[in-house]
N, C-alpha and C positions, 0 to 999 in steps of 0.2 A: 220445564220451561228453560232451564239452564243446561241444555243438552251438551254443549261444548265443554262446560265445566265437568259435568258428570262423566263424559267420555274421557277427558284428560285424567281425572282421578282413577278411572278404571284402567286406562293404559299404563299409568304409573303404579298400579296395584296398591292404591291407597284406599283403605276401607273407609266406610262411613264413620266407624268408631274412631279411627285414627284422625280423620278430618275433623270430627267433632272435638277431639282433644286439642287439636291445633287452634281451633276457633274458641275453645273454652265454653262449648255449649253441649247439649245432649244430642244424641243421634236423631231423635224426633225433630229437634229444631233444625238440624241439617236438612232433613227430608223436607221440612216446611220451607226452608230457604230455597232449596233446589226446585221446588214446585212453584215458587213464586208467592206462597202464602205469607211468608215472613220476609221482610227486606234484609239484605246484607248491610252491615254497618261498614263504614270506611275502614276501620281497623281490621275487619274480617277480609275485606277485599285486598288490603295490603298484605296480610298474612298469607292469603292464598296466592297472590301474584308474585310476591318477592321472596317469601320463605319456602313455600311449598312447590309452586309451579312456575319458576322464573323463566322457563323456556317458552312460555305462552304469553301473548299480550293480554292485557286486561280487557281490551275490547273484544277479543275472541272469546275469552272465558265467560264474560258476563253479558254476552249478546243474548237478548231476549227475543229476537225475531223468530217467529214460527211461521212456517209456510203451510197453508192448507189448500187442498184442492178446491177449485170452485165448485159450487153445488150444481 
């Protein structure tokens, strides 16, 4: 669901384990957050945007738009 965030983490070579440590959660929780099953908290958004990935805007990283082909 959060493909831009996932791609930014991959581009910066930040592992899910390292990202989980920054957020103070488990790797499973990070996977749940990235898939949209668990919401991000405001402190997690701030840590992501300002501490970890300041070169990206929060609207880009946390964009949930998904485009599907029409049936």
